[in-house]
C-alpha positions in Angstrom: -6.3 106.5 -79.6 -6.7 102.7 -79.4 -6.6 100.8 -76.2 -5.1 97.6 -75.8 -6.8 95.1 -73.9 -5.6 92.6 -71.5 -7.1 89.2 -70.4 -8.4 90.0 -66.6 -6.0 88.8 -63.9 -6.8 85.4 -62.2 -9.1 85.2 -59.2 -6.7 82.5 -57.9 -3.5 83.2 -56.5 -1.1 80.5 -55.3 -0.4 80.8 -51.8 3.0 81.2 -50.8 4.5 78.2 -49.1 6.0 78.5 -45.5 9.6 78.1 -45.0 9.8 75.2 -42.6 13.5 75.8 -42.2 12.7 78.9 -40.6 12.1 78.2 -36.7 10.0 81.3 -36.3 7.7 80.0 -38.9 7.7 76.6 -37.6 6.7 78.1 -34.1 4.1 80.0 -35.7 2.1 76.9 -37.3 2.9 74.3 -34.5 0.0 75.1 -32.3 -2.5 75.2 -34.8 -0.6 71.9 -36.4 -1.6 69.8 -33.2 -5.2 71.4 -32.8 -5.5 70.1 -36.8 -4.1 66.8 -35.8 -6.7 66.6 -33.0 -9.5 67.2 -35.3 -8.3 65.0 -38.0 -8.0 62.3 -35.5 -11.5 62.6 -34.4 -12.7 62.7 -37.9 -10.8 59.5 -39.2 -11.4 57.8 -35.6 -7.5 57.3 -35.0 -6.2 55.7 -32.0 -3.6 57.5 -30.3 -1.1 54.5 -31.6 -2.2 55.5 -35.0 -1.6 59.3 -34.3 1.8 58.8 -32.8 2.8 56.6 -35.9 1.4 59.0 -38.3 3.4 61.9 -36.7 6.8 59.7 -36.9 6.7 57.5 -34.1 5.9 60.0 -31.1 5.6 58.3 -27.9 1.8 58.2 -26.6 2.9 60.2 -23.3 4.3 63.0 -25.5 1.1 63.3 -27.6 -0.7 63.2 -24.5 1.4 66.3 -23.1 1.0 68.0 -26.7 -2.7 68.0 -26.4 -2.6 69.7 -22.9 0.6 72.2 -24.2 1.5 72.4 -27.9 5.3 72.5 -28.2 6.8 75.4 -29.4 8.3 74.1 -32.5 7.0 70.6 -33.9 10.0 70.5 -36.3 10.1 70.2 -40.0 9.3 66.6 -40.4 6.4 66.6 -38.6 5.2 69.8 -39.9 5.7 68.1 -43.4 3.6 64.9 -41.9 0.7 67.2 -40.9 0.6 69.2 -44.0 0.4 65.9 -46.1 -2.3 64.6 -43.6 -4.3 67.9 -44.0 -4.0 68.0 -47.6 -5.3 64.4 -48.1 -8.3 65.4 -45.8 -9.0 68.2 -47.9 -8.8 66.0 -51.2 -11.1 63.5 -49.6 -13.7 65.9 -48.7 -13.6 67.6 -52.2 -13.9 64.0 -53.8 -16.7 62.7 -51.7 -19.5 63.5 -49.0 -18.3 63.8 -45.7 -19.3 60.2 -44.3 -17.3 58.5 -47.2 -14.5 61.0 -47.3 -13.7 60.2 -43.5 -14.1 56.4 -44.1 -11.9 56.0 -47.1 -8.7 56.3 -44.8 -10.0 52.9 -43.3 -11.1 51.0 -46.2 -8.8 48.2 -47.7 -8.1 49.7 -51.2 -7.3 47.6 -54.3 -5.1 50.3 -55.9 -1.5 49.3 -56.6 -0.5 51.9 -54.3 -2.3 50.1 -51.2 -2.1 46.7 -52.4 -5.2 45.7 -50.3 -4.3 47.7 -47.2 -6.0 50.6 -45.8 -4.4 54.0 -46.8 -3.9 54.5 -42.8 -1.9 51.4 -42.7 -0.2 52.5 -45.9 1.0 56.0 -44.5 2.1 54.6 -41.2 4.5 51.9 -42.8 5.7 54.0 -45.5 6.0 57.5 -43.7 6.3 60.7 -45.7 6.8 59.3 -49.2 3.9 57.3 -48.8 1.7 60.3 -47.6 3.1 62.4 -50.7 1.8 59.4 -53.1 -1.5 59.3 -51.4 -1.8 62.8 -51.4 -0.7 62.9 -55.5 -3.3 60.1 -56.1 -6.3 62.3 -54.5 -5.0 65.5 -56.2 -5.0 63.8 -59.5 -8.3 62.4 -59.0 -9.6 65.8 -58.3 -7.9 67.2 -61.6 -5.0 68.8 -59.9 -1.5 68.7 -60.6 
């Protein structure tokens, strides 16, 4: 009897993306998202104004209250923003050593996407579409999709 050999299964399995239209899923992610933004803000040395702008124009008082007591549900838009920011952080740390990875977002960039501005400025003024483009640029540099 002959045995049919099959290629081994991949060790990598793509994670299932969370369904952000589901309120219970947003509630599950919101506390961790605020905590992650706090850590990201420290690494990138973001001002309160920059954090608020990156989160879609949140008032500073709201950000301060969220730090003390995260909201039950950040909402679809803000969770998308946090997801992009964390993906950018991860991609930068895969591409560069820690110090440069964290400084990169503050350095003026000659790439046509930035037009001499810093990535932070570009993401603040361009919102989610700009965050998606920055993420795609970095993922392409990493050799990703």
